MIRO-828524 format. One record per residue (C-alpha): residue number from 1; x negated, z negated, y negated; residue in three letters. Coordinates in steps of 0.5 Angstrom, whole numbers, plus 500, padded with zeros to 3 digits. Example, Ala and Ser with C-alpha at 12.3 -4.5 7.8 and 13.67 -1.06 7.14 Angstrom:
<i 1 | u 475 | w 484 | v 509 | aa ala>
<i 2 | u 473 | w 486 | v 502 | aa ser>
***
This chain:
<i 1 | u 500 | w 500 | v 500 | aa met>
<i 2 | u 497 | w 502 | v 493 | aa ala>
<i 3 | u 495 | w 496 | v 489 | aa asn>
<i 4 | u 495 | w 496 | v 481 | aa val>
<i 5 | u 488 | w 492 | v 481 | aa phe>
<i 6 | u 485 | w 498 | v 485 | aa asp>
<i 7 | u 486 | w 502 | v 478 | aa lys>
<i 8 | u 482 | w 496 | v 475 | aa ala>
<i 9 | u 477 | w 496 | v 480 | aa ala>
<i 10 | u 476 | w 504 | v 478 | aa glu>
<i 11 | u 475 | w 502 | v 471 | aa leu>
<i 12 | u 471 | w 496 | v 472 | aa gly>
<i 13 | u 474 | w 492 | v 466 | aa ile>
<i 14 | u 480 | w 489 | v 464 | aa val>
<i 15 | u 482 | w 488 | v 457 | aa pro>
<i 16 | u 485 | w 481 | v 456 | aa val>
<i 17 | u 488 | w 481 | v 449 | aa leu>
<i 18 | u 493 | w 477 | v 445 | aa ser>
<i 19 | u 497 | w 481 | v 441 | aa ile>
<i 20 | u 500 | w 477 | v 434 | aa pro>
<i 21 | u 505 | w 482 | v 432 | aa asp>
<i 22 | u 509 | w 488 | v 436 | aa val>
<i 23 | u 507 | w 493 | v 431 | aa ser>
<i 24 | u 500 | w 492 | v 433 | aa his>
<i 25 | u 501 | w 494 | v 440 | aa ala>
<i 26 | u 501 | w 501 | v 440 | aa val>
<i 27 | u 495 | w 502 | v 436 | aa pro>
<i 28 | u 491 | w 497 | v 440 | aa leu>
<i 29 | u 493 | w 501 | v 447 | aa val>
<i 30 | u 491 | w 508 | v 444 | aa lys>
<i 31 | u 484 | w 505 | v 442 | aa gly>
<i 32 | u 483 | w 502 | v 449 | aa leu>
<i 33 | u 485 | w 509 | v 452 | aa ala>
<i 34 | u 481 | w 513 | v 447 | aa lys>
<i 35 | u 475 | w 509 | v 449 | aa gly>
<i 36 | u 476 | w 510 | v 457 | aa gly>
<i 37 | u 481 | w 504 | v 458 | aa leu>
<i 38 | u 488 | w 506 | v 460 | aa pro>
<i 39 | u 490 | w 499 | v 462 | aa leu>
<i 40 | u 491 | w 492 | v 458 | aa ile>
<i 41 | u 493 | w 485 | v 460 | aa glu>
<i 42 | u 497 | w 482 | v 455 | aa val>
<i 43 | u 497 | w 475 | v 455 | aa met>
<i 44 | u 503 | w 470 | v 454 | aa phe>
<i 45 | u 500 | w 466 | v 448 | aa arg>
<i 46 | u 504 | w 469 | v 442 | aa thr>
<i 47 | u 511 | w 470 | v 441 | aa asp>
<i 48 | u 510 | w 477 | v 441 | aa ala>
<i 49 | u 507 | w 478 | v 448 | aa ala>
<i 50 | u 514 | w 480 | v 451 | aa leu>
<i 51 | u 516 | w 485 | v 446 | aa asp>
<i 52 | u 509 | w 488 | v 446 | aa ser>
<i 53 | u 509 | w 489 | v 454 | aa ile>
<i 54 | u 516 | w 493 | v 453 | aa arg>
<i 55 | u 513 | w 497 | v 447 | aa glu>
<i 56 | u 507 | w 499 | v 451 | aa ile>
<i 57 | u 511 | w 501 | v 457 | aa ala>
<i 58 | u 516 | w 505 | v 453 | aa glu>
<i 59 | u 512 | w 508 | v 448 | aa lys>
<i 60 | u 505 | w 509 | v 452 | aa cys>
<i 61 | u 507 | w 510 | v 459 | aa pro>
<i 62 | u 501 | w 513 | v 461 | aa glu>
<i 63 | u 498 | w 506 | v 460 | aa ile>
<i 64 | u 498 | w 501 | v 465 | aa cys>
<i 65 | u 500 | w 494 | v 462 | aa val>
<i 66 | u 500 | w 487 | v 465 | aa gly>
<i 67 | u 502 | w 480 | v 463 | aa ala>
<i 68 | u 497 | w 475 | v 463 | aa gly>
<i 69 | u 497 | w 467 | v 462 | aa thr>
<i 70 | u 503 | w 467 | v 467 | aa val>
<i 71 | u 505 | w 460 | v 469 | aa val>
<i 72 | u 512 | w 460 | v 471 | aa thr>
<i 73 | u 517 | w 464 | v 475 | aa ile>
<i 74 | u 521 | w 466 | v 469 | aa glu>
<i 75 | u 515 | w 469 | v 465 | aa gln>
<i 76 | u 514 | w 473 | v 471 | aa ala>
<i 77 | u 521 | w 476 | v 472 | aa asp>
<i 78 | u 521 | w 477 | v 464 | aa ala>
<i 79 | u 515 | w 481 | v 464 | aa ala>
<i 80 | u 516 | w 485 | v 470 | aa met>
<i 81 | u 523 | w 487 | v 467 | aa ala>
<i 82 | u 520 | w 489 | v 460 | aa ala>
<i 83 | u 515 | w 494 | v 464 | aa gly>
<i 84 | u 509 | w 490 | v 466 | aa ala>
<i 85 | u 506 | w 493 | v 472 | aa lys>
<i 86 | u 502 | w 487 | v 474 | aa phe>
<i 87 | u 501 | w 479 | v 473 | aa leu>
<i 88 | u 495 | w 475 | v 472 | aa val>
<i 89 | u 496 | w 467 | v 472 | aa ser>
<i 90 | u 490 | w 463 | v 470 | aa pro>
<i 91 | u 491 | w 458 | v 477 | aa gly>
<i 92 | u 493 | w 459 | v 484 | aa phe>
<i 93 | u 501 | w 456 | v 484 | aa asp>
<i 94 | u 503 | w 457 | v 491 | aa pro>
<i 95 | u 510 | w 458 | v 489 | aa glu>
<i 96 | u 509 | w 463 | v 483 | aa leu>
<i 97 | u 505 | w 467 | v 488 | aa val>
<i 98 | u 510 | w 467 | v 494 | aa lys>
<i 99 | u 515 | w 469 | v 489 | aa his>
<i 100 | u 511 | w 475 | v 486 | aa cys>
<i 101 | u 509 | w 477 | v 493 | aa val>
<i 102 | u 517 | w 477 | v 496 | aa glu>
<i 103 | u 519 | w 481 | v 490 | aa lys>
<i 104 | u 513 | w 486 | v 491 | aa gly>
<i 105 | u 510 | w 484 | v 484 | aa tyr>
<i 106 | u 502 | w 485 | v 484 | aa asp>
<i 107 | u 499 | w 479 | v 482 | aa ile>
<i 108 | u 492 | w 476 | v 480 | aa leu>
<i 109 | u 492 | w 469 | v 481 | aa pro>
<i 110 | u 486 | w 465 | v 478 | aa gly>
<i 111 | u 482 | w 461 | v 483 | aa ile>
<i 112 | u 475 | w 457 | v 483 | aa ala>
<i 113 | u 474 | w 454 | v 490 | aa thr>
<i 114 | u 474 | w 456 | v 497 | aa pro>
<i 115 | u 481 | w 453 | v 499 | aa thr>
<i 116 | u 484 | w 457 | v 493 | aa glu>
<i 117 | u 481 | w 463 | v 496 | aa ile>
<i 118 | u 484 | w 461 | v 503 | aa gln>
<i 119 | u 491 | w 460 | v 501 | aa asn>
<i 120 | u 491 | w 466 | v 497 | aa ala>
<i 121 | u 489 | w 470 | v 503 | aa val>
<i 122 | u 494 | w 467 | v 507 | aa lys>
<i 123 | u 499 | w 471 | v 502 | aa phe>
<i 124 | u 496 | w 478 | v 503 | aa gly>
<i 125 | u 492 | w 478 | v 497 | aa leu>
<i 126 | u 486 | w 482 | v 497 | aa lys>
<i 127 | u 484 | w 481 | v 489 | aa tyr>
<i 128 | u 483 | w 475 | v 486 | aa leu>
<i 129 | u 481 | w 472 | v 479 | aa lys>
<i 130 | u 475 | w 468 | v 478 | aa phe>
<i 131 | u 476 | w 463 | v 473 | aa phe>
<i 132 | u 473 | w 460 | v 469 | aa pro>
<i 133 | u 467 | w 464 | v 471 | aa ala>
<i 134 | u 461 | w 461 | v 467 | aa pro>
<i 135 | u 463 | w 454 | v 469 | aa thr>
<i 136 | u 465 | w 456 | v 476 | aa gly>
<i 137 | u 458 | w 457 | v 479 | aa gly>
<i 138 | u 457 | w 464 | v 476 | aa gly>
<i 139 | u 454 | w 470 | v 480 | aa thr>
<i 140 | u 452 | w 465 | v 485 | aa glu>
<i 141 | u 458 | w 462 | v 487 | aa ala>
<i 142 | u 461 | w 469 | v 488 | aa leu>
<i 143 | u 455 | w 471 | v 492 | aa asp>
<i 144 | u 457 | w 465 | v 497 | aa met>
<i 145 | u 465 | w 467 | v 497 | aa phe>
<i 146 | u 463 | w 474 | v 499 | aa ser>
<i 147 | u 460 | w 471 | v 506 | aa gly>
<i 148 | u 467 | w 468 | v 509 | aa pro>
<i 149 | u 471 | w 472 | v 505 | aa tyr>
<i 150 | u 469 | w 479 | v 506 | aa pro>
<i 151 | u 475 | w 483 | v 504 | aa gly>
<i 152 | u 476 | w 479 | v 498 | aa val>
<i 153 | u 475 | w 482 | v 491 | aa lys>
<i 154 | u 474 | w 479 | v 484 | aa phe>
<i 155 | u 476 | w 480 | v 477 | aa val>
<i 156 | u 472 | w 475 | v 473 | aa val>
<i 157 | u 474 | w 472 | v 467 | aa thr>
<i 158 | u 472 | w 467 | v 462 | aa gly>
<i 159 | u 467 | w 468 | v 457 | aa gly>
<i 160 | u 465 | w 475 | v 459 | aa met>
<i 161 | u 462 | w 480 | v 454 | aa gly>
<i 162 | u 459 | w 486 | v 454 | aa ala>
<i 163 | u 452 | w 483 | v 455 | aa asp>
<i 164 | u 455 | w 480 | v 462 | aa thr>
<i 165 | u 458 | w 486 | v 464 | aa ile>
<i 166 | u 452 | w 489 | v 468 | aa ala>
<i 167 | u 450 | w 482 | v 471 | aa glu>
<i 168 | u 457 | w 481 | v 474 | aa tyr>
<i 169 | u 459 | w 488 | v 476 | aa leu>
<i 170 | u 452 | w 488 | v 480 | aa asp>
<i 171 | u 455 | w 483 | v 485 | aa val>
<i 172 | u 458 | w 487 | v 491 | aa pro>
<i 173 | u 465 | w 483 | v 491 | aa cys>
<i 174 | u 466 | w 484 | v 484 | aa val>
<i 175 | u 472 | w 489 | v 482 | aa ala>
<i 176 | u 472 | w 488 | v 475 | aa ala>
<i 177 | u 470 | w 484 | v 469 | aa val>
<i 178 | u 476 | w 481 | v 464 | aa gly>
<i 179 | u 475 | w 479 | v 457 | aa gly>
<i 180 | u 477 | w 480 | v 449 | aa thr>
<i 181 | u 471 | w 484 | v 448 | aa phe>
<i 182 | u 474 | w 491 | v 448 | aa pro>
<i 183 | u 478 | w 490 | v 442 | aa ala>
<i 184 | u 476 | w 485 | v 437 | aa pro>
<i 185 | u 482 | w 481 | v 433 | aa met>
<i 186 | u 480 | w 484 | v 426 | aa lys>
<i 187 | u 481 | w 491 | v 429 | aa met>
<i 188 | u 487 | w 489 | v 432 | aa ile>
<i 189 | u 490 | w 486 | v 426 | aa leu>
<i 190 | u 487 | w 492 | v 422 | aa asp>
<i 191 | u 490 | w 497 | v 427 | aa asp>
<i 192 | u 483 | w 500 | v 427 | aa asp>
<i 193 | u 485 | w 505 | v 433 | aa thr>
<i 194 | u 478 | w 509 | v 432 | aa asp>
<i 195 | u 474 | w 502 | v 431 | aa gly>
<i 196 | u 477 | w 499 | v 438 | aa ile>
<i 197 | u 476 | w 506 | v 441 | aa ala>
<i 198 | u 468 | w 506 | v 439 | aa glu>
<i 199 | u 467 | w 498 | v 442 | aa val>
<i 200 | u 471 | w 500 | v 448 | aa thr>
<i 201 | u 467 | w 506 | v 449 | aa arg>
<i 202 | u 460 | w 502 | v 449 | aa arg>
<i 203 | u 463 | w 497 | v 454 | aa ala>
<i 204 | u 465 | w 502 | v 459 | aa val>
<i 205 | u 458 | w 505 | v 458 | aa ala>
<i 206 | u 455 | w 498 | v 460 | aa glu>
<i 207 | u 460 | w 499 | v 466 | aa val>
<i 208 | u 456 | w 505 | v 469 | aa phe>
<i 209 | u 449 | w 504 | v 466 | aa gly>
<i 210 | u 448 | w 512 | v 465 | aa phe>
<i 211 | u 441 | w 514 | v 465 | aa arg>
<i 212 | u 437 | w 520 | v 466 | aa ile>
<i 213 | u 434 | w 519 | v 473 | aa ala>
<i 214 | u 430 | w 525 | v 473 | aa his>
<i 215 | u 429 | w 532 | v 471 | aa ile>
<i 216 | u 429 | w 538 | v 476 | aa gly>
<i 217 | u 425 | w 544 | v 475 | aa ile>
<i 218 | u 426 | w 551 | v 478 | aa asn>
<i 219 | u 420 | w 555 | v 481 | aa ser>
<i 220 | u 418 | w 562 | v 483 | aa glu>
<i 221 | u 415 | w 559 | v 490 | aa asn>
<i 222 | u 412 | w 553 | v 493 | aa glu>
<i 223 | u 405 | w 554 | v 490 | aa ala>
<i 224 | u 408 | w 554 | v 483 | aa glu>
<i 225 | u 412 | w 548 | v 485 | aa ala>
<i 226 | u 406 | w 544 | v 487 | aa lys>
<i 227 | u 402 | w 546 | v 482 | aa lys>
<i 228 | u 407 | w 544 | v 477 | aa thr>
<i 229 | u 408 | w 537 | v 480 | aa ala>
<i 230 | u 400 | w 536 | v 480 | aa glu>
<i 231 | u 400 | w 538 | v 473 | aa thr>
<i 232 | u 405 | w 533 | v 471 | aa leu>
<i 233 | u 403 | w 528 | v 475 | aa ala>
<i 234 | u 396 | w 528 | v 472 | aa arg>
<i 235 | u 398 | w 528 | v 465 | aa ile>
<i 236 | u 403 | w 522 | v 466 | aa phe>
<i 237 | u 399 | w 518 | v 472 | aa gly>
<i 238 | u 404 | w 519 | v 477 | aa leu>
<i 239 | u 404 | w 520 | v 485 | aa glu>
<i 240 | u 406 | w 527 | v 488 | aa val>
<i 241 | u 411 | w 526 | v 493 | aa ile>
<i 242 | u 412 | w 532 | v 497 | aa pro>
<i 243 | u 419 | w 534 | v 500 | aa his>
<i 244 | u 422 | w 539 | v 504 | aa asp>
<i 245 | u 425 | w 543 | v 498 | aa pro>
<i 246 | u 421 | w 540 | v 492 | aa cys>
<i 247 | u 415 | w 536 | v 490 | aa tyr>
<i 248 | u 417 | w 530 | v 486 | aa phe>
<i 249 | u 412 | w 528 | v 480 | aa ala>
<i 250 | u 413 | w 520 | v 481 | aa gly>
<i 251 | u 421 | w 519 | v 480 | aa ser>
<i 252 | u 421 | w 523 | v 473 | aa leu>
<i 253 | u 421 | w 530 | v 475 | aa val>
<i 254 | u 423 | w 534 | v 481 | aa glu>
<i 255 | u 420 | w 541 | v 482 | aa val>
<i 256 | u 424 | w 545 | v 486 | aa met>
<i 257 | u 420 | w 550 | v 491 | aa lys>
<i 258 | u 425 | w 556 | v 489 | aa gly>
<i 259 | u 431 | w 557 | v 485 | aa gln>
<i 260 | u 435 | w 550 | v 485 | aa gly>
<i 261 | u 442 | w 549 | v 482 | aa arg>
<i 262 | u 442 | w 551 | v 475 | aa gly>
<i 263 | u 440 | w 557 | v 471 | aa arg>
<i 264 | u 435 | w 552 | v 467 | aa leu>
<i 265 | u 434 | w 547 | v 472 | aa gly>
<i 266 | u 438 | w 540 | v 473 | aa his>
<i 267 | u 439 | w 533 | v 470 | aa ile>
<i 268 | u 440 | w 527 | v 475 | aa ala>
<i 269 | u 444 | w 522 | v 472 | aa ile>
<i 270 | u 443 | w 515 | v 475 | aa gly>
<i 271 | u 449 | w 510 | v 475 | aa thr>
<i 272 | u 449 | w 503 | v 478 | aa arg>
<i 273 | u 456 | w 505 | v 481 | aa asp>
<i 274 | u 456 | w 512 | v 483 | aa ile>
<i 275 | u 463 | w 512 | v 486 | aa val>
<i 276 | u 466 | w 509 | v 480 | aa arg>
<i 277 | u 462 | w 513 | v 476 | aa ala>
<i 278 | u 465 | w 519 | v 480 | aa ala>
<i 279 | u 472 | w 517 | v 479 | aa lys>
<i 280 | u 471 | w 516 | v 471 | aa tyr>
<i 281 | u 467 | w 523 | v 471 | aa val>
<i 282 | u 473 | w 526 | v 474 | aa glu>
<i 283 | u 478 | w 523 | v 469 | aa arg>
<i 284 | u 474 | w 526 | v 464 | aa ala>
<i 285 | u 476 | w 533 | v 466 | aa gly>
<i 286 | u 470 | w 534 | v 470 | aa ile>
<i 287 | u 470 | w 537 | v 477 | aa ala>
<i 288 | u 465 | w 535 | v 482 | aa leu>
<i 289 | u 462 | w 539 | v 488 | aa asp>
<i 290 | u 464 | w 534 | v 494 | aa trp>
<i 291 | u 463 | w 539 | v 499 | aa glu>
<i 292 | u 456 | w 539 | v 498 | aa asn>
<i 293 | u 455 | w 531 | v 496 | aa ala>
<i 294 | u 449 | w 528 | v 499 | aa lys>
<i 295 | u 450 | w 521 | v 503 | aa tyr>
<i 296 | u 445 | w 516 | v 505 | aa tyr>
<i 297 | u 445 | w 514 | v 513 | aa pro>
<i 298 | u 449 | w 508 | v 512 | aa asp>
<i 299 | u 455 | w 513 | v 509 | aa gly>
<i 300 | u 454 | w 511 | v 502 | aa ser>
<i 301 | u 454 | w 516 | v 497 | aa leu>
<i 302 | u 447 | w 518 | v 494 | aa met>
<i 303 | u 449 | w 524 | v 489 | aa cys>
<i 304 | u 454 | w 529 | v 487 | aa val>
<i 305 | u 454 | w 535 | v 483 | aa phe>
<i 306 | u 458 | w 537 | v 477 | aa phe>
<i 307 | u 462 | w 544 | v 480 | aa arg>
<i 308 | u 460 | w 547 | v 473 | aa asp>
<i 309 | u 453 | w 548 | v 469 | aa asp>
<i 310 | u 453 | w 545 | v 462 | aa ile>
<i 311 | u 448 | w 549 | v 457 | aa ala>
<i 312 | u 445 | w 552 | v 463 | aa gly>
<i 313 | u 443 | w 546 | v 467 | aa phe>
<i 314 | u 446 | w 543 | v 473 | aa ala>
<i 315 | u 448 | w 536 | v 473 | aa phe>
<i 316 | u 449 | w 531 | v 478 | aa his>
<i 317 | u 450 | w 523 | v 479 | aa leu>
<i 318 | u 445 | w 519 | v 483 | aa leu>
<i 319 | u 446 | w 512 | v 486 | aa ala>
<i 320 | u 441 | w 508 | v 484 | aa gly>
<i 321 | u 436 | w 505 | v 483 | aa pro>
<i 322 | u 433 | w 509 | v 489 | aa gln>
<i 323 | u 426 | w 511 | v 491 | aa lys>
<i 324 | u 425 | w 519 | v 490 | aa pro>
<i 325 | u 429 | w 523 | v 495 | aa lys>
<i 326 | u 431 | w 530 | v 494 | aa ser>
<i 327 | u 438 | w 532 | v 492 | aa asp>
<i 328 | u 438 | w 538 | v 496 | aa arg>
***
């Protein structure tokens, strides 16, 4: 069965925001979506929360809107009736969770202990909120939780910021981080859609950690490829690493022994989560060449090319960091 928190895991960030007046709801979510986050958790901390959820659901149906700080069954029912797609609670209330599960609501209850995780698992939940993360043990606690509960994924909240995204998303059991950082309150009050989009865009960039992993150069033949790799290695103090279709100059340059992909060569873009990054690129309208994707022996995705070149270069995503391996 589809779970709305699968979408949160694809994005890596859950904006968790209070909306002081319903008039700010639509400009806010438009800014989030423009920056790459078409999802928001509206906290039940203002009188405008319920009306804001309704406004977003009616006027921006492309946005996945949920209700946060849900602590009663009445709030849960009201939020879902207003158009919420999911519910988030700061703690684990068995009666609230039972009600939501029976109603078919996607709920993310807060946990801080193994006992709470175990009770949540009994309800069939696979996504839980780890709150508050910093005082609850941080990444070390999450690593320990993942041992006895391998099927559980966590949305981490409580004091999160753009500077902690990488730290937590590098923990395998973390599906996403949540916080107010994608939209500063002043920008919300000013209806600064473009400003929110820019802050959000920078936060999204932290999720993927995009970087140039290496540059690919095409050659006429193997002899030319070897000479080029040796020249680059000598200049930059690198090791020449031979592979079947290429020579690497360290991990910086891949020199093909013939005409590789791309009229001018190729550019490898490294990312900390290639599966999440691939879905992000596809949402941006870029088709990927899945037929020729490469995988590691354990079945995990190593690299996948964009189907079309850009400015004469082929581009591909590369899981990493990794030791140099040919992407052919």
